[in-house]
N, C-alpha and C positions, 0 to 999 in steps of 0.2 A: 760806278759800275758800268761796264761796257754796254750791256744791254740797254740801260737807261740812256746812255749817250746815243745809241742807235735810234731809240724812240724819239729823242730830241731832234735828231737829224731829220726824221720823217715828218716832224711837225713844222720844221722851219721851211721858209720858201726856198725854191731852187732845187735843181737836180743833184742827187748824190751820186758821184762817180766812184765806183768801187772796182779797181782793176783786179784781175784774177791772179792770185798767188798760189803757188803749189808746194812751198816749203817755208820754213821759218825765215830764211834769208830773203827770199823774194817778197815775203810779207813785210819785212823790215824795209826793203827798198821802196815798197809802196808807201809806207809811212814817211820815210825820209823825203820822198818826192812831194809830200804835202797833201796827199789825198785823205779824206775824212774817214774812209772805211776801206776794208779789203774784202774780197770774195775768195773763199777757198774753193777753187775749181776741182770738182771730182775728176774731170778729164785730165787735168794736169797732175793732180795728186796721184792718180792711178799710174801715170807714167813715171812719176818721181819715186813712189814707194815700191811698186812691184814691176815697173818697166813693161806694163801691159796696157792694152786699150781700155777705154771706159765702157765696159760691157758687163758690169756687175761682178767683176772678179775680186776687187778689193773688199775685204771684210769690214764689218762695222768697227771692230777693235783696231784695225789698222788705220781706218779713217779717223777715229777718235784720237788715237795717239798723234797723228799728224796735225789734227786740229789743235790739240793741247800744246804741242810744240810751237805752232804758228801763233796762237793767241798769247802764249807766254812771252813771245819775242817782241810784241808790239803793245802800244797803248791805245791804238785805234780799235774800234769794234770790227769783229770778223764775222761775216755771214758764211756759214759752212753748207756745203752740199751734202745732204743726208740721203741721197738717192731715193729709194722706195721706202726707207725706214727699215730695210733689211728683213722684211717679213710681214707678218700680220699685225693686228692691233697691239698685242703684248710686246712684240718686237719694237714697234714704234714707240711705245711708252718707255722702254728701256733706252732706245736710241736717243730720244729727247733728253732724258735725264743724264745720260753719259756725255753728250755733247755740251749740255749746260754746265755740268760739273767741270768739263775741260776748259771752260772759260769763253766759249764763243758767245756772241751776242744774239745770233739768230740762226735758225736751221731751216733749210729748204727740203721739202718732201714732194715727191712727184707721183703721178698716178699711172705709171707704167707697170706692166707685169714684171716680176723678178724672174730672171736677171734682166736688168734694164739695158738700154743703149743710150749713147750720147744723143742729146736732143736734135742734132742736125744729121744723124745717121738714118738710113733706111731700116725698115723692118721692125718698127716699134709696135708694141701691143699694149692695150690699156686694161686696167681693172675696172669693174663697174663703178659708176659715179657714186652710188650709195656706199660702196665699200671704201672709196677714198674719202668721202665725207666723214665716215666713221673714224678713219685714221686721223684726220685733222682734228676732229672733236677730242679724240684720245690724246693727241699731241698737246693740244691747248690745255687739257686738264692735267697732264703729266708734269708740266713745267713747275718748278719751285717758285720762280719769280714771275709775276705778271708782266714784267718788262721784257722777258725773253721773247723774241720775235719769231713767230711761225710763218714761214713762207710756203704757200701752196702753189705748186707748179702743175700745170696740165700740158700734156703732149698731144692733146686731141686734134689740134689743127692739122697735123700731118696724117692722122689716122681716120678720123670721122668728120673732119671739117670744122670751119670757124665757128658756126653757130653752136655746135656741141661743146667746143672749147669754152665759149663764153658762158654757156649754161652750167658747165662744170665749175668754172671759176666762181660763179654766183653761189653755187651749192657749197663750195669750200669756204667762201666768205661767211655764209650762214652758219657753217659748222665751227667757226672760230678762228679762221686764218686772219693774220694781221696784214699780210702783203700778198698780192697775187702775181703770178708769173705765167702768162700765156705764151708758151714756147713756140718759136718759129713762125710768126705771121709772115706772109710772103710779099706784102705790098704796104705802102704807106697808108692806103685806104683801109686795109685790114687793121693796122695799128691804131688808126683814128677810131674805127668802130669799136675796138677793144676798149680804148680809153673812154669812149662815150657811153659804154654799156656797164662799166664796172666802177664802183665807188671807192674801193680801198686803194692804197698806194700800189703802183704797178712797177714791175721790173722789166726793163728792156735788155735783151741779151745781144750784145754787139760782138758778133763773131766775124772776123775778117773772111770774106768770100763765103759766108754762110748763107742761109736761106732768107734771113731777114734783111731788109734794106739797112745799109750801114750809114746811120745818120749822125749828125753832130749833136753835141750836148744841147745846144740851143734848139735844134729841131725836135729832139726828144721831149724837152721840157714844154715846148709849144704844143705838142700833141697831147701831153698830159701824163707823161711818165715821171716817176719819182726817183727811181734808182736805175742807173745804167751799169751793167757789169761787162767786163771785157775779159772773158775767161781764158783766152788762149794767147793774147798779145805777148805777154812776157815769156810764156812757154815757147812760143814759136821763135821769138827773137833770140832767146838763150840757146835754143836748139840749133838755129842757123849759125850762130857765132861759134858754138862748140864744134859743129861739123867742119866749119871752115878752118879753124885752128888745127884740128886733128889732121885734116887733109894736107895742110902745109907741113906739119910736122912729119907726116909719113913720106911725103914727096921730097922734102928738102932736108930732112934729118935734123931740123932745128926750128925753133919758133922765132928766130932772130928777125925775120922779115915781117913778123906779126905784131911787133911791140906797140905800134901805134893803135892797134885794135884792142889792146889789153889795158886794164887798169894796172898801175904800178904797185909795188910792194907797200910803199908808204901810204899811198892813197887808199889801198884796200884796208890797211890796218886802221887808218883814220875812220873809214866808213864803218867798220865793224866794231870800233870802240875799244881798241887795245889800251890806249892811254887812260880812258875812263876806268877800265878794269884795274889797271895798275894803281891808279890813284885810290881806288876803293880798297885795294889790298894793303897799301901803305897806311891807310887810315887806321887799320886794326893791327898793324905789325908793331 
């Protein structure tokens, strides 16, 4: 079971690197690259599914469908972004059960007011600490398997300061969270204070040109983080590549001069597993 595999990764030594995927194909590429886990980025999924920013516009059912497709495409555990749980306590209960049924290994819930904003955007607002602790308690109780991982994220650093963020994380741990995610610390010293103050496994959010220092895996592990997510790397790389090829096609009337930047027909078919599917088909024909 993928949730048990994620639990095992959390118990083993070393930093777990989980690149951000936004659809089934990007999740498969993460797996093929040899990473032990993937992170379903709400930021990227919102762009992929509805073509809109990560400001609470994507619905729970849309997110669950995307998570199901992604989890079904890979054998590695997937940690999904569940935003605020899409409402109050009863919504959180249903959200946890829907994502768990979809096959994800863990679910991230955050303490923003709905509709939320991306963690590195301005204008965030928080729900009271006791309300979020109640959500985490409900989430932990709602899961069908004890292996299913509940990630509690606080966005308090940018709103009420670091000390409140740490206090909130402690309250969420007491409520039953398995992993803590203090979003957007702004210095290495803040990251060290977070790691020194909290006892559960910690997530570091590595966003290129974001608010948090962009550290190496070795540096994050030294500080005390257990999971590093890279939510936008693949999304930004794919977006830049697609913009460039479309620009050349529009200006030159052909992609003939872009061939070195593209995978070939045979290479893509091999990556996506055409021959394996054909072999499976022949087995029963």
